[in-house]
C-alpha positions as CSV (number, residue, x, y, z in Angstrom):
1,X,22.3,0.0,7.5
2,X,25.0,2.4,8.5
3,X,25.0,4.2,11.8
4,X,24.2,7.9,11.8
5,X,24.1,10.8,14.2
6,X,20.6,10.0,15.4
7,X,18.9,6.8,16.5
8,X,17.5,4.6,13.6
9,X,14.4,2.4,13.6
10,X,12.7,0.1,11.2
11,X,9.1,1.2,11.2
12,X,5.9,0.8,9.2
13,X,4.0,3.8,7.8
14,X,0.2,3.7,8.2
15,X,-0.8,5.7,5.1
16,X,0.8,6.9,1.9
17,X,3.2,9.8,2.6
18,X,3.0,12.3,-0.2
19,X,5.0,15.5,-0.6
20,X,1.9,17.1,-2.0
21,X,-0.1,18.4,1.0
22,X,-3.1,19.1,-1.2
23,X,-3.6,22.6,0.2
24,X,-3.3,21.6,3.9
25,X,-0.9,23.4,6.1
26,X,0.3,20.3,8.0
27,X,-0.4,16.6,7.8
28,X,0.3,13.9,10.5
29,X,1.8,10.6,9.4
30,X,2.1,7.7,11.7
31,X,4.8,5.0,12.0
32,X,4.7,1.8,14.1
33,X,8.2,0.9,15.3
34,X,9.1,-2.7,14.3
35,X,12.8,-2.7,15.4
36,X,15.2,-0.3,17.0
37,X,18.4,-0.6,14.9
38,X,21.2,1.7,16.0
39,X,21.6,4.4,18.7
40,X,23.7,6.9,16.7
41,X,26.5,9.0,18.0
42,X,24.9,12.3,19.0
43,X,26.0,13.6,22.3
44,X,25.8,16.7,24.5
45,X,27.3,19.1,25.1
46,X,28.2,19.7,21.4
47,X,29.6,22.7,19.5
48,X,28.8,22.8,15.8
49,X,32.2,24.3,14.6
50,X,34.4,22.3,17.0
51,X,36.2,19.2,15.7
52,X,36.9,17.9,19.2
53,X,34.4,15.9,21.3
54,X,33.8,17.5,24.7
55,X,35.4,15.2,27.4
56,X,32.2,15.6,29.5
57,X,29.9,14.7,26.6
58,X,27.1,12.1,27.2
59,X,25.3,10.1,24.6
60,X,21.7,11.2,23.7
61,X,20.5,7.7,23.0
62,X,21.1,4.1,24.1
63,X,20.0,0.8,22.6
64,X,19.1,-1.9,25.1
65,X,16.4,-4.4,26.1
66,X,13.3,-3.3,28.0
67,X,11.7,-4.9,31.0
68,X,9.6,-7.2,28.7
69,X,12.7,-8.3,26.8
70,X,11.9,-6.3,23.6
71,X,14.5,-4.1,22.1
72,X,14.2,-0.5,23.2
73,X,15.8,2.9,22.7
74,X,16.2,5.3,25.5
75,X,16.7,8.9,24.5
76,X,17.7,12.0,26.4
77,X,16.9,15.7,25.9
78,X,19.6,18.5,26.1
79,X,19.6,21.9,27.6
80,X,18.8,24.7,25.2
81,X,21.8,26.6,23.7
82,X,21.5,30.0,22.1
83,X,23.6,29.2,19.0
84,X,21.6,27.1,16.5
85,X,23.1,23.6,16.1
86,X,24.9,23.7,19.4
87,X,23.8,21.6,22.4
88,X,24.4,22.4,26.1
89,X,24.8,19.5,28.6
90,X,22.5,16.5,28.5
91,X,19.3,16.9,30.4
92,X,18.0,14.4,32.9
93,X,14.7,14.2,31.0
94,X,14.5,10.9,29.1
95,X,12.0,8.5,27.5
96,X,12.0,5.1,25.9
97,X,10.7,4.0,22.5
98,X,10.3,0.3,21.7
99,X,8.7,-2.3,19.4
100,X,5.0,-1.6,18.9
101,X,5.0,2.1,19.7
102,X,3.3,4.3,17.2
103,X,4.7,7.8,16.8
104,X,3.8,10.8,14.6
105,X,5.7,12.8,12.0
106,X,4.3,16.3,11.3
107,X,4.8,17.3,7.6
108,X,4.4,20.9,6.6
109,X,5.2,22.5,3.2
110,X,8.8,23.2,4.1
111,X,9.5,19.7,5.4
112,X,7.6,18.2,2.4
113,X,10.1,19.9,0.1
114,X,13.1,18.8,2.2
115,X,14.8,16.1,0.2
116,X,16.8,15.1,3.2
117,X,13.7,14.2,5.1
118,X,11.7,12.6,2.3
119,X,13.3,11.7,-1.1
120,X,10.0,10.5,-2.7
121,X,6.4,9.6,-1.9
122,X,6.1,6.4,0.2
123,X,3.2,4.0,-0.3
124,X,1.2,2.8,2.8
125,X,2.4,-0.3,4.6
126,X,6.1,0.2,3.6
127,X,8.9,-0.8,5.9
128,X,11.0,2.3,6.3
129,X,14.3,3.2,8.0
130,X,13.5,6.4,10.1
131,X,16.0,8.6,12.0
132,X,14.6,10.2,15.2
133,X,16.3,13.2,16.9
134,X,15.9,14.4,20.4
135,X,14.5,17.9,21.2
136,X,15.8,20.4,23.6
137,X,14.5,20.6,27.2
138,X,12.0,23.4,26.6
139,X,10.3,21.4,23.9
140,X,10.3,18.2,25.9
141,X,8.7,19.9,28.9
142,X,6.0,21.2,26.5
143,X,5.2,17.6,25.6
144,X,7.2,17.3,22.3
145,X,10.2,15.0,22.6
146,X,11.1,13.7,19.2
147,X,11.5,14.8,15.6
148,X,11.7,12.4,12.6
149,X,14.5,13.6,10.5
150,X,14.7,11.1,7.6
151,X,12.4,8.5,6.1
152,X,13.9,5.9,3.7
153,X,12.0,2.9,2.4
154,X,14.2,-0.2,2.8
155,X,15.1,-2.8,0.2
156,X,13.0,-5.6,1.6
157,X,9.3,-6.2,2.2
158,X,7.0,-7.1,5.0
159,X,7.6,-10.8,4.6
160,X,11.1,-10.3,5.7
161,X,9.9,-8.8,9.0
162,X,7.7,-11.8,10.1
163,X,9.8,-12.5,13.1
164,X,9.5,-8.9,14.2
165,X,5.7,-9.0,13.8
166,X,5.7,-11.9,16.4
167,X,6.8,-9.3,19.0
168,X,3.7,-7.1,18.3
169,X,0.5,-7.6,20.3
170,X,-1.9,-10.2,19.0
171,X,-5.2,-8.3,19.2
172,X,-6.5,-4.7,19.2
173,X,-7.4,-4.5,22.9
174,X,-3.9,-5.7,24.0
175,X,-2.2,-3.2,21.5
176,X,-4.2,-0.2,22.8
177,X,-3.7,-1.2,26.4
178,X,0.1,-1.5,25.9
179,X,0.3,2.0,24.4
180,X,-1.9,3.5,27.1
181,X,0.3,1.9,29.8
182,X,3.4,3.3,28.0
183,X,1.9,6.8,28.0
184,X,1.0,6.5,31.7
185,X,4.5,5.4,32.7
186,X,6.1,8.1,30.5
187,X,4.2,11.4,30.8
188,X,6.7,13.0,28.5
189,X,5.3,10.9,25.6
190,X,1.7,11.7,26.2
191,X,1.5,13.7,22.9
192,X,3.9,11.6,21.0
193,X,2.5,8.0,21.4
194,X,-0.7,7.0,19.6
195,X,-2.9,4.7,21.6
196,X,-5.8,5.0,19.1
197,X,-3.7,4.2,16.0
198,X,-2.0,0.9,16.8
199,X,-0.7,-2.1,15.0
200,X,-1.0,-5.8,15.9
201,X,-0.4,-9.2,14.2
202,X,-2.7,-12.2,14.4
203,X,-3.5,-15.5,12.8
204,X,-6.4,-15.7,10.4
205,X,-9.1,-18.3,11.2
206,X,-9.9,-21.0,8.6
207,X,-13.5,-19.8,8.8
208,X,-12.5,-16.4,7.4
209,X,-14.1,-15.1,4.2
210,X,-13.1,-12.5,1.6
211,X,-15.7,-9.9,1.0
212,X,-15.4,-7.7,-2.2
213,X,-18.6,-5.7,-1.8
214,X,-18.5,-2.0,-2.2
215,X,-15.4,-1.9,-4.4
216,X,-13.0,-2.8,-1.6
217,X,-11.6,-6.1,-0.4
218,X,-12.3,-7.0,3.2
219,X,-11.4,-9.9,5.5
220,X,-14.4,-11.0,7.6
221,X,-15.0,-13.6,10.3
222,X,-11.2,-13.9,10.6
223,X,-10.9,-14.0,14.3
224,X,-11.8,-10.6,15.6
225,X,-15.3,-9.1,15.7
226,X,-14.7,-6.6,13.0
227,X,-13.7,-6.7,9.3
228,X,-10.3,-5.6,8.0
229,X,-9.9,-3.7,4.8
230,X,-7.1,-5.0,2.6
231,X,-5.9,-2.1,0.5
232,X,-5.5,-3.1,-3.2
233,X,-1.8,-2.2,-3.6
234,X,-0.8,-3.7,-0.3
235,X,-2.7,-6.9,-1.0
236,X,-1.2,-7.4,-4.5
237,X,2.3,-6.6,-3.2
238,X,2.0,-9.0,-0.3
239,X,0.9,-11.9,-2.5
240,X,3.2,-11.0,-5.5
241,X,0.1,-10.9,-7.8
242,X,-0.6,-8.4,-10.5
243,X,-4.4,-8.6,-10.2
244,X,-6.7,-8.4,-7.3
245,X,-8.7,-11.5,-8.2
246,X,-5.5,-13.5,-8.4
247,X,-4.4,-12.2,-5.0
248,X,-7.8,-13.1,-3.5
249,X,-7.6,-16.6,-5.0
250,X,-4.2,-17.2,-3.4
251,X,-5.4,-15.8,0.0
252,X,-8.5,-18.2,-0.1
253,X,-6.2,-21.2,-0.5
254,X,-3.9,-19.9,2.3
255,X,-6.9,-19.4,4.6
256,X,-8.1,-23.0,4.0
257,X,-4.5,-24.2,4.8
258,X,-4.3,-22.3,8.0
259,X,-1.3,-20.5,6.5
260,X,-2.6,-16.9,6.7
261,X,-2.1,-14.2,9.2
262,X,-2.8,-10.5,9.0
263,X,-0.9,-7.3,10.1
264,X,-3.6,-4.9,11.2
265,X,-3.5,-1.2,11.8
266,X,-6.5,0.4,13.6
267,X,-6.9,4.1,13.3
268,X,-9.9,5.9,14.8
269,X,-9.6,8.5,12.0
270,X,-10.3,6.0,9.2
271,X,-13.9,5.9,8.2
272,X,-13.6,2.4,6.7
273,X,-12.3,0.8,9.8
274,X,-9.1,-1.1,10.4
275,X,-6.8,-1.8,7.5
276,X,-4.4,-4.7,7.1
277,X,-2.0,-6.7,5.0
278,X,-2.3,-10.5,4.7
279,X,0.8,-12.5,5.4
280,X,1.1,-16.1,4.0
281,X,3.4,-18.7,5.4
282,X,4.7,-20.5,2.3
283,X,6.1,-23.4,4.3
284,X,2.7,-24.3,5.7
285,X,0.9,-23.7,2.3
286,X,3.4,-25.9,0.4
287,X,3.2,-28.7,2.9
288,X,6.9,-29.5,2.7
289,X,6.9,-30.5,-1.0
290,X,10.2,-32.1,-2.2
291,X,10.1,-31.1,-5.9
292,X,7.9,-31.3,-9.0
293,X,4.9,-33.5,-8.9
294,X,1.2,-33.7,-7.8
295,X,0.6,-33.7,-4.1
296,X,-2.5,-34.3,-2.0
297,X,-2.6,-31.7,0.8
298,X,-4.3,-32.2,4.2
299,X,-6.5,-29.2,3.9
300,X,-10.0,-28.7,2.5
301,X,-12.0,-25.9,0.8
302,X,-15.8,-25.5,0.4
303,X,-17.2,-25.6,-3.1
304,X,-20.9,-24.7,-3.4
305,X,-21.7,-26.3,0.0
306,X,-19.6,-29.4,-0.5
307,X,-16.1,-30.1,0.9
308,X,-13.3,-30.4,-1.6
309,X,-9.7,-31.7,-1.1
310,X,-6.9,-29.4,-2.2
311,X,-4.3,-30.7,-4.6
312,X,-1.0,-29.1,-5.2
313,X,0.6,-29.4,-8.6
314,X,4.2,-28.3,-9.3
315,X,5.5,-28.4,-12.9
316,X,8.5,-30.4,-13.9
317,X,10.3,-27.7,-16.0
318,X,11.8,-24.5,-14.7
319,X,11.0,-21.3,-16.4
320,X,13.8,-18.7,-16.9
321,X,12.7,-15.1,-17.2
322,X,15.7,-12.8,-17.7
323,X,16.0,-9.3,-16.3
324,X,14.9,-10.1,-12.7
325,X,16.9,-8.4,-10.1
326,X,17.2,-10.6,-7.0
327,X,16.1,-9.0,-3.8
328,X,18.5,-8.3,-0.9
329,X,16.6,-10.4,1.7
330,X,14.5,-13.6,1.9
331,X,10.9,-13.1,0.9
332,X,7.7,-14.9,-0.2
333,X,8.4,-17.8,-2.6
334,X,5.1,-17.7,-4.5
335,X,4.2,-15.2,-7.3
336,X,1.2,-14.7,-9.6
337,X,1.2,-14.9,-13.3
338,X,2.9,-12.2,-15.4
339,X,5.7,-11.9,-12.8
340,X,9.4,-11.6,-13.8
341,X,11.5,-14.3,-12.1
342,X,15.0,-15.4,-12.8
343,X,14.1,-19.1,-12.3
344,X,10.8,-20.6,-11.3
345,X,8.5,-23.7,-11.4
346,X,4.9,-23.3,-12.6
347,X,2.6,-24.2,-9.7
348,X,-1.2,-24.4,-9.2
349,X,-3.8,-25.6,-6.7
350,X,-6.6,-27.8,-7.8
351,X,-9.7,-29.0,-6.0
352,X,-11.0,-32.6,-5.9
353,X,-14.7,-33.0,-5.2
354,X,-17.1,-35.9,-6.0
355,X,-14.6,-37.5,-8.3
356,X,-14.1,-34.4,-10.3
357,X,-11.1,-32.1,-10.6
358,X,-11.5,-28.3,-10.6
359,X,-8.1,-27.1,-12.0
360,X,-6.2,-24.0,-11.1
361,X,-8.2,-22.2,-8.4
362,X,-4.9,-20.4,-8.1
363,X,-1.9,-20.7,-10.4
364,X,1.4,-18.9,-10.7
365,X,5.1,-19.6,-10.0
366,X,7.3,-21.1,-7.3
367,X,10.5,-19.2,-7.1
368,X,13.5,-21.5,-7.6
369,X,16.2,-18.8,-7.8
370,X,19.0,-18.5,-5.2
371,X,17.1,-15.7,-3.5
372,X,13.4,-15.6,-2.8
373,X,11.2,-13.3,-4.8
374,X,10.3,-9.8,-3.6
375,X,7.4,-7.7,-4.8
376,X,6.9,-5.6,-6.4
377,X,-17.0,-7.3,-6.3
378,X,-19.4,-8.7,-3.9
379,X,-18.7,-11.6,-1.6
380,X,-17.2,-14.6,-3.5
381,X,-20.1,-16.9,-3.8
382,X,-18.2,-19.8,-5.5
383,X,-14.7,-20.9,-6.3
384,X,-13.5,-19.2,-9.5
385,X,-10.7,-20.7,-11.4
386,X,-7.9,-18.6,-12.9
387,X,-8.6,-20.2,-16.3
388,X,-11.9,-18.4,-16.5
């Protein structure tokens, strides 16, 4: 990512960002910061029509490490200048944004039509590059410090950000407490930071269940005392599956293997409760397989009250599907059926119970290309195979 005038961050949007406001005057969209990327070169004082940098100019942002070791971006305000676009000397007013902070973007009709800010609608749970500009001293003293100036979805997915998620809090209480502490320490950010709309990342218990009642998919008994809704598009994208039932089948196997975690966003304005995206560790799920073959795994699944051993079967022949554009970054190696891959092995998970084999509780592909693949009702009472 190239450096621009303003600081840049990698951030996760909480809800779909649409340029159609549906009759509303303004809409608030929230982003959780995953990584400060670059500080930019904006400085003050600054004159719009001058080609020379003021020798007394000071930068308006600085990338560094905070007290807890996480990457942070300190930003300064500037004194108000009468000519639009010009900046008077840098103010002493400053604040710091870092990993885990949730900030707002206000979208009105004019900004929604601004192609510089938003080139297209952005689906929920998308990793975006956002540029954030400082505001003048008068605005900052009124409690409004920042303005998001551009939102650009990046070329890689959530799986590529797993190491960044490990720097987030691991439960809801901790995430809210951290944001409330940040607001208390930085009164200027009182209106900017969201302590009731926070993100955290946590492992999923092997006792977790998938509940599809009410037309939505929810993760229950997963480790916290509340269910997490898994939005359909985010669930299928995270598992590289084209159907919800295939995605649920993969997630069930991952839960049994202890290979599942979940990125959760809790927002007090959502009637359905917290929402999340499941993350699957392919290394744990695949048990270090060395190539094609049939492997006994160390994990178990329950089948109608009985315990079944999970068997992993990897086909001997690679499949070549032309027309697949390899992604820019490493991603999740598994993909469901009907997925375009440049080179892949067929793969499936079987269950062994009471001397019988239940084939293909999940089947799909194991990406074998030079780059890993990137994506694109009622509680489950029994194991359902993908051949049904």
